[in-house]
C-alpha positions in Angstrom: 178.0 119.1 -13.6 177.6 115.3 -13.4 174.0 115.4 -14.9 175.3 117.5 -17.8 177.9 114.8 -18.4 175.4 111.9 -18.4 176.0 110.7 -14.9 172.7 110.6 -13.0 173.1 111.2 -9.3 171.3 111.8 -6.1 173.1 114.2 -3.8 171.9 113.9 -0.2 172.6 117.5 0.8 171.5 119.1 -2.5 168.3 117.2 -2.8 167.2 116.9 0.9 168.5 120.0 2.6 165.3 121.9 1.8 163.5 119.6 4.1 165.3 121.1 7.0 163.6 124.4 6.2 160.3 122.6 6.9 161.3 121.3 10.4 163.1 118.1 9.4 165.9 117.5 12.0 169.4 118.5 11.0 171.2 115.6 12.7 173.2 112.7 11.6 170.9 110.4 13.5 168.0 111.5 11.2 169.8 111.7 7.9 172.2 108.7 7.9 169.4 106.1 7.7 168.1 108.1 4.6 171.6 108.0 3.1 171.7 104.2 3.7 168.5 103.7 1.8 169.8 105.6 -1.2 173.2 103.9 -1.1 171.6 100.4 -1.0 169.6 101.2 -4.1 172.5 102.8 -6.0 175.1 101.5 -8.3 177.8 103.0 -6.1 178.7 106.4 -4.7 180.8 109.3 -6.1 182.8 111.3 -3.7 183.7 114.8 -4.9 187.0 115.7 -3.3 186.2 119.3 -2.4 188.3 121.1 0.1 188.3 119.2 3.5 186.0 116.5 2.2 188.0 113.9 4.2 187.1 115.6 7.4 183.3 115.2 6.9 181.7 112.7 9.3 178.8 112.1 6.8 181.0 111.5 3.8 183.3 109.1 5.7 180.2 107.3 7.0 178.8 107.0 3.5 182.1 105.6 2.1 182.4 103.0 4.8 178.7 102.0 4.5 179.0 101.7 0.7 182.1 99.5 1.0 180.5 97.4 3.7 177.6 96.4 1.4 179.8 95.9 -1.6 179.1 99.1 -3.5 181.9 100.8 -5.4 183.2 104.1 -4.3 184.4 106.5 -7.0 186.4 109.6 -6.3 186.3 112.7 -8.4 188.2 116.0 -8.6 185.8 118.9 -8.8 185.2 119.8 -12.4 186.4 116.5 -13.8 184.1 113.6 -14.9 184.9 110.5 -12.8 185.8 107.2 -14.4 182.9 105.0 -13.3 183.4 102.0 -15.7 
């Protein structure tokens, strides 16, 4: 949806989950350092506010990490283009 609307993203789950099928660990300890690398190199993060998103340890960690290094955090409603100006 975002790519179709000209917003280029990297989604940690969508783009790295396949690695678990090839024996990559499925733990926060393994994946959060990866997330940190992508967040450091990004222009910010977009949080899609899907049902129960606020209960996700990983999403909350990413939000706090992004804020701690001065990256903007944008929130979007599913199906709506976020305002990232």
